[in-house]
C-alpha positions in Angstrom: 37.3 10.7 -3.9 34.6 11.2 -1.3 31.4 9.3 -2.1 28.4 11.6 -1.8 25.9 8.7 -2.1 24.7 7.3 1.2 22.3 4.4 1.3 19.7 3.9 4.0 20.6 6.7 6.4 19.4 10.3 6.7 21.4 12.5 4.5 22.4 16.2 4.5 24.9 18.5 2.8 26.3 17.2 -0.5 24.6 13.9 0.0 21.1 15.5 0.0 20.0 15.9 -3.6 17.1 17.6 -5.2 13.9 18.4 -3.4 14.3 22.1 -3.9 10.5 22.6 -4.5 9.7 20.6 -1.3 12.3 22.5 0.7 10.7 25.8 -0.2 7.2 24.5 0.4 8.0 23.3 3.9 10.1 26.4 4.8 7.2 28.6 3.8 4.7 26.5 5.7 6.7 26.2 8.9 9.1 29.1 9.3 8.0 32.0 7.2 5.7 33.3 10.0 6.0 33.2 13.8 2.3 32.6 14.2 0.8 29.1 14.6 0.9 27.3 11.3 -1.0 24.3 10.2 0.3 20.9 11.1 1.4 18.4 8.4 1.1 14.7 7.7 4.0 13.8 5.5 3.6 10.3 3.9 5.4 8.3 1.3 6.6 4.8 0.7 9.6 3.5 2.6 13.0 4.9 1.7 11.6 7.8 -0.3 13.5 10.4 1.8 10.9 11.7 4.1 13.1 12.0 7.2 16.0 13.5 5.2 13.8 16.1 3.7 12.5 17.3 7.1 16.1 17.2 8.5 17.3 19.6 5.8 14.2 21.8 6.2 15.0 22.3 9.9 18.7 23.0 9.2 17.7 25.9 6.9 15.7 27.6 9.6 17.3 30.7 11.1 14.3 31.9 13.1 15.4 32.1 16.7 11.8 32.4 18.0 10.9 28.9 16.7 12.0 25.8 18.5 12.1 22.6 16.5 12.5 19.2 18.1 12.3 15.7 16.6 11.4 12.4 18.1 10.9 8.9 16.8 7.7 7.4 18.2 8.7 3.8 17.6 11.2 4.1 20.5 8.4 4.3 23.1 5.9 1.8 24.5 3.2 4.0 26.0 1.5 7.4 25.9 3.2 9.0 29.0 6.7 7.9 28.0 6.3 9.4 24.6 5.1 12.9 25.7 7.8 12.9 28.5 10.4 12.6 25.8 8.9 15.4 23.8 8.9 17.6 26.9 12.5 16.7 27.7 13.6 17.7 24.1 11.8 21.0 24.3 13.4 21.7 27.8 16.8 21.0 26.3 16.2 23.5 23.5 14.9 26.2 25.9 18.2 26.3 27.7 19.9 27.6 24.5 17.3 30.3 23.8 18.0 33.8 24.9 15.7 35.1 27.5 14.2 34.1 30.8 12.3 30.8 30.6 12.4 29.6 34.2 8.7 29.5 34.5 8.3 27.5 31.4 11.1 25.1 32.4 9.5 24.6 35.8 6.2 23.8 34.1 7.9 21.2 31.9 9.7 19.7 34.9 6.4 19.4 36.7 4.8 17.6 33.8 7.8 15.3 33.4 7.5 14.4 37.1 3.8 13.6 36.6 4.6 11.2 33.9 4.4 8.3 36.3 1.0 9.4 37.6 -2.4 8.8 36.1 -2.8 9.9 32.5 -5.4 12.6 33.3 -3.2 14.5 35.7 -0.2 14.1 33.3 -2.2 15.5 30.3 -3.2 18.6 32.3 0.4 19.4 33.2 1.5 18.8 29.6 -1.1 21.2 28.4 -0.1 23.8 31.0 3.6 23.6 30.0 2.8 23.9 26.2 0.4 26.9 26.8 3.1 28.8 28.8 5.7 28.2 26.1 3.3 29.2 23.3 3.0 32.7 24.8 6.6 33.3 23.9 7.8 30.9 21.3 6.5 28.8 18.4 7.1 25.0 18.7 7.6 22.7 15.8 7.5 19.0 16.8 8.5 16.4 14.3 7.2 12.9 15.0 9.0 10.3 12.8 7.8 6.7 12.2 4.2 7.7 13.1 3.1 4.3 11.8 3.9 3.0 15.3 1.4 5.4 16.9 -0.9 2.5 17.5 1.7 0.9 19.8 2.0 4.1 21.8 -1.5 5.6 21.8 -3.1 2.2 21.8 -6.8 1.6 21.2 -7.7 4.6 23.4 -9.3 7.2 21.2 -8.8 9.8 23.9 -5.1 9.7 23.3 -5.6 10.6 19.7 -8.1 13.3 20.8 -5.5 14.8 23.1 -3.1 15.0 20.2 -5.8 16.6 18.1 -6.4 19.3 20.7 -2.7 20.2 20.7 -2.8 20.5 16.9 -6.0 22.4 16.5 -6.4 24.6 19.5 -5.4 28.3 19.3 -4.1 28.0 22.8 -1.0 26.2 21.6 1.4 27.8 19.2 2.5 24.4 18.1 3.0 22.8 14.7 3.3 19.0 14.4 4.8 17.1 11.5 4.0 13.4 11.4 6.2 11.3 9.2 4.7 7.9 8.2 4.4 5.4 5.4 0.7 5.0 5.9 -2.0 7.6 6.0 -3.3 8.9 9.3 -6.8 7.4 8.7 -5.2 4.0 8.1 -3.1 4.3 11.3 -6.1 5.4 13.4 -8.5 2.9 12.0 -6.0 0.1 12.9 -5.6 1.6 16.4 -9.2 2.2 17.6 -11.4 1.9 14.5 -12.0 5.7 14.0 -10.4 8.8 12.8 -9.8 12.0 14.8 -6.7 13.4 13.1 -7.7 13.0 9.5 -8.7 16.5 8.3 -6.7 18.5 10.9 -3.3 18.0 9.3 -2.3 19.1 5.8 -1.5 16.0 3.8 1.7 16.0 1.7 2.8 12.9 -0.1 6.5 12.6 -1.0 7.1 10.9 -4.3 10.2 10.0 -6.4 12.6 12.5 -7.9 11.3 15.0 -10.4 13.2 15.6 -13.7 15.0 18.5 -12.1 16.1 16.2 -9.2 17.3 13.6 -11.6 19.4 16.2 -13.5 21.0 17.1 -10.1 21.6 13.4 -9.4 23.4 12.8 -12.7 25.4 16.1 -12.3 27.0 14.6 -9.2 28.8 12.2 -11.5 30.0 15.0 -13.7 31.3 16.9 -10.7 33.3 13.7 -9.8 34.7 13.5 -13.3 32.7 10.3 -13.9 31.3 10.1 -17.4 27.9 8.4 -17.9 26.6 7.9 -21.4 22.9 8.4 -22.2 22.6 4.6 -22.6 23.9 4.1 -19.0 21.6 6.7 -17.7 18.7 5.0 -19.3 19.7 1.7 -17.7 20.0 3.4 -14.3 16.5 4.8 -14.6 15.1 1.4 -15.8 16.4 -0.3 -12.6 16.1 2.5 -10.1 13.4 4.7 -11.5 12.9 7.9 -9.5 13.6 6.2 -6.2 16.3 8.2 -4.2 17.2 5.0 -2.3 17.8 2.9 -5.4 19.5 5.7 -7.2 21.8 6.2 -4.3 22.6 2.4 -4.2 23.7 2.4 -7.8 25.4 5.8 -7.4 27.4 4.6 -4.4 28.6 1.6 -6.3 29.6 3.6 -9.4 31.6 6.1 -7.4 33.2 3.3 -5.4 34.5 1.8 -8.7 35.4 5.3 -9.9 33.5 4.7 -13.1 31.3 2.2 -14.9 33.0 0.0 -17.4 30.5 -2.8 -16.9 26.9 -1.9 -15.8 25.9 -5.5 -15.3 28.6 -5.9 -12.6 27.4 -2.7 -10.9 23.9 -4.0 -10.9 25.0 -7.3 -9.6 26.7 -5.7 -6.7 23.6 -3.9 -5.5 20.9 -6.1 -6.8 20.1 -7.7 -3.5 19.4 -4.3 -2.1 16.9 -3.8 -4.9 15.2 -7.2 -4.3 15.0 -6.7 -0.5 13.5 -3.2 -1.1 10.9 -4.6 -3.6 10.0 -7.4 -1.2 9.4 -4.8 1.6 7.2 -2.7 -0.7 5.1 -5.8 -1.6 4.7 -6.6 2.1 3.4 -3.1 2.7 1.0 -3.3 -0.3 -0.4 -6.6 1.0 -0.8 -5.2 4.5 -2.8 -2.3 3.1 -4.8 -4.6 0.7 -3.5 -2.9 -2.4 -1.2 -5.5 -3.8 -3.8 -7.0 -6.0 -4.8 -3.6 -7.3 -1.3 -2.7 -8.3 -0.9 -6.1 -10.1 -4.1 -5.3 -12.1 -2.6 -2.0 -13.2 0.8 -3.4 -14.4 0.3 -7.1 -14.9 -3.4 -7.6 -15.5 -6.0 -8.7 -16.0 -8.1 -5.7 -14.8 -11.3 -7.0 -13.4 -12.4 -5.0 -10.4 -10.0 -2.0 -10.0 -11.8 1.3 -9.6 -10.6 4.9 -9.9 -10.8 5.0 -6.1 -8.1 2.3 -5.9 -5.9 4.2 -8.3 -6.4 7.4 -6.3 -5.5 5.6 -3.1 -2.3 4.1 -4.6 -1.4 7.6 -5.8 -2.0 9.2 -2.4 0.0 6.5 -0.6 2.9 7.0 -3.0 3.0 3.6 -4.7 2.2 5.1 -8.1 2.2 8.6 -9.6 1.1 10.2 -12.8 3.8 9.7 -15.4 6.2 12.6 -15.8 7.1 13.1 -19.4 10.4 14.2 -20.8 13.2 12.2 -19.1 14.4 9.3 -21.3 10.9 8.1 -22.1 11.1 4.5 -23.5 8.7 3.0 -26.0 7.7 0.6 -23.2 6.6 3.5 -21.1 4.3 4.8 -23.8 2.0 1.9 -23.3 -1.4 2.7 -21.6 -0.7 0.7 -18.4 2.3 3.0 -17.8 0.2 6.1 -17.7 1.1 5.8 -14.0 4.7 5.3 -12.8 5.6 3.1 -10.0 9.0 2.6 -8.4 10.8 1.5 -11.5 10.4 -0.7 -14.6 12.6 -3.3 -12.9 10.0 -3.4 -10.0 7.3 -4.2 -12.6 9.5 -7.0 -13.9 9.9 -8.2 -10.3 6.1 -8.1 -9.9 5.7 -10.2 -13.0 8.1 -12.8 -11.7 6.6 -13.2 -8.2 2.9 -13.0 -9.3 3.1 -16.0 -11.6 1.0 -18.6 -9.7 2.2 -22.1 -9.3 -0.1 -24.8 -10.7 -0.2 -26.5 -7.3 -1.5 -23.2 -5.8 -4.3 -22.8 -8.3 -6.0 -26.2 -8.1 -7.1 -25.8 -4.4 -8.5 -22.3 -5.1 -10.3 -23.5 -8.2 -11.8 -26.4 -6.2 -12.9 -23.9 -3.5 -14.5 -21.6 -6.1 -16.4 -24.6 -7.5 -17.7 -25.6 -4.1 -18.8 -22.1 -3.4 -20.8 -22.0 -6.7 -22.4 -25.4 -5.9 -23.2 -24.3 -2.4 -25.1 -21.1 -3.3 -26.9 -22.9 -6.2 -28.2 -25.6 -3.9 -29.2 -23.1 -1.2 -31.1 -20.8 -3.6 -32.8 -23.6 -5.5 -33.9 -25.2 -2.2 -35.3 -21.9 -1.0 -37.2 -21.5 -4.3 -38.4 -25.0 -4.9 -37.9 -26.9 -1.7 -37.1 -30.6 -2.1 -38.3 -30.5 -5.7 -35.4 -28.5 -7.0 -34.0 -31.4 -9.0 -37.3 -31.9 -10.7 -37.3 -28.2 -11.5 -33.8 -28.5 -13.2 -35.0 -31.5 -15.2 -38.1 -29.4 -16.4 -35.9 -26.5 -17.4 -33.5 -29.0 -19.2 -36.4 -30.3 -21.3 -37.2 -26.7 -22.4 -33.6 -26.1 -23.4 -33.5 -29.4 -25.3 -36.6 -28.3 -27.4 -34.6 -25.3 -28.5 -31.4 -27.3 -29.0 -29.7 -25.3 -26.2 -27.4 -26.9 -23.7 -28.3 -26.9 -20.0 -27.5 -30.0 -18.0 -26.4 -33.4 -19.4 -28.6 -35.6 -17.2 -27.5 -38.8 -18.9 -23.9 -38.0 -18.0 -25.0 -37.0 -14.5 -26.7 -40.4 -13.9 -23.6 -42.2 -15.1 -21.3 -40.2 -12.8 -23.6 -40.7 -9.8 -23.6 -44.5 -10.4 -19.8 -44.5 -10.8 -19.4 -42.6 -7.5 -21.9 -44.9 -5.8 -19.9 -48.0 -6.8 -16.5 -46.4 -6.0 -17.4 -44.7 -2.7 -20.4 -46.8 -1.6 -22.2 -45.2 1.4 -19.9 -42.1 1.3 -21.1 -41.2 -2.2 -23.6 -38.3 -2.6 -26.7 -38.5 -4.6 -26.7 -34.7 -5.1 -26.5 -34.1 -8.9 -24.6 -30.8 -8.3 -21.6 -32.8 -7.2 -21.2 -34.2 -10.7 -22.2 -31.4 -13.0 -19.4 -29.4 -14.6 -18.6 -25.7 -14.3 -20.3 -24.8 -17.6 -23.5 -26.5 -16.3 -23.2 -24.6 -13.1 -22.8 -21.5 -15.3 -26.0 -22.4 -17.2 -28.0 -22.7 -13.9 -26.7 -19.4 -12.7 -27.6 -17.7 -16.0 -31.1 -19.1 -16.0 -31.9 -17.9 -12.5 -29.6 -14.8 -12.6 -32.0 -12.5 -11.0 -31.8 -14.8 -8.0 -28.0 -15.1 -8.0 -26.9 -11.6 -9.1 -26.8 -10.3 -5.5 -23.9 -12.8 -4.9 -22.0 -11.1 -7.7 -22.4 -7.4 -6.9 -25.7 -7.2 -8.8 -23.7 -7.1 -12.0 -25.1 -8.2 -15.4 -24.5 -11.9 -16.2 -22.4 -10.9 -19.2 -19.7 -9.6 -16.9 -19.2 -13.0 -15.2 -19.9 -15.3 -18.2 -16.4 -15.3 -19.6 -14.9 -15.8 -16.1 -17.0 -18.9 -15.6 -15.9 -20.1 -19.1 -12.3 -19.6 -18.3 -12.6 -21.7 -15.1 -14.3 -24.4 -17.2 -11.5 -24.2 -19.8 -8.7 -24.4 -17.1 -10.2 -27.2 -15.0 -9.4 -30.2 -17.1 -5.8 -29.3 -17.9 -5.2 -28.6 -14.2 -6.9 -31.7 -13.1 -5.0 -33.9 -15.5 -1.5 -32.3 -15.1 -1.5 -30.9 -18.6 -1.3 -27.2 -17.5 1.0 -26.6 -20.5 -2.1 -26.4 -22.6 -2.8 -23.1 -20.8 -1.0 -19.8 -21.3 0.6 -18.1 -18.4 -2.0 -15.3 -18.7 -4.8 -17.9 -18.5 -3.3 -19.4 -15.4 -3.0 -16.0 -13.8 -6.5 -15.0 -14.8 -7.9 -18.3 -13.5 -6.4 -17.6 -10.1 -7.7 -14.0 -10.0 -11.2 -14.9 -11.1 -11.4 -17.7 -8.5 -10.4 -15.3 -5.8 -12.9 -12.8 -7.0 -15.7 -15.4 -7.1 -14.9 -16.5 -3.6 -14.6 -13.0 -2.3 -17.9 -11.8 -4.0 -19.9 -14.8 -2.6 -18.5 -14.2 0.9 -19.7 -10.6 0.9 -23.4 -11.7 0.4 
């Protein structure tokens, strides 16, 4: 029994499943007409099948007046080396095309020879070669792993501008397809801080399998006389979701065993692949500063995620609008699953790795406290000079008259005396070093018009509960009784501390 499921490599033939809609879309965009067509930026998370899709699109092409070449940009270390390879690939293809292309081949050879010269002269010869070819043929150039463009084009914006000219100018009957995990604007911003390519390529994001693709996937087992019950199919989808890579990993193991008597043993055999893949996705999310946003969607609490963040996660392929109709579970009907991510097992993984350790929270809680004390002292000093303590005592008396808590100065004096006795000359006489988080909260609230710029100019009500949670968590964490806090409270404490620190840092 030949196993049609291949894991990790580009696939074709029987091993390439689904994607009929995308195959038609790319064929229409690239090969339906011999005239210059718009270039494409194909993005999607790692192992989603981007390279395999383009490979199969190219294989379907029968247009003899279109030359298609593919290169992998990560193989090269500089600009000239990369374009020399592209020219060499085009030259090789020209030798198999009917007709007289001596002039074009000579122009390519001249450009290749100039690859060791200065970049300006090399660029001119590359342009000349492509212009000559464009008068007779259409070129389609696929550039895989375009995430590494920053290593090849470097921080020189003119290298990206040269590429843009080849894409957009009518002098070149050339179509480029860049394949990358990250968006072009992200790649360019990391390279030179700007963006010249964003807007000149059509953006297409490849996501997980559609329902139609999943039906084709499961039909593979039927064709191999392997019976899968609906219960097994649901389990496969729970762990692999719509990911072609994860589905292939499970499929390969099932076919290898010629059946599935014990799903747990199948999962155990390929579980490490799943975990390694999830780890890589998390690394990419952190690199792009979207890990925390994804956690807020699926784990919570949601405190600063905006529609922009959701739209970005969708466009980058980490989540997508939920597709109805293929073994929907009750779990998936919850509001937070309005958007699908890799799989429900991936969400389970996120829950496991996002549980903060107590030892990790205490330092960040202490830092958040210090930041609050620091901005309070700064602003009070700016407003009242050296008399700011007198001002706090005056306000405290007003609060006492109305039976409202502000600062417990009796306790403050006791704590200052204890610190003086314990630490002697190292002890501080600053009352802010001894007041608790709730008292810091009271000060912030009283002078909120002064402090709101540190907190995005939000209403105090938005931050009040967060300060209270820090107050609630502090004593259990300080006295090693964290069991008094729920896991959700521990997680929220960490998130709110990070938000407070980040918000103050932006001021």
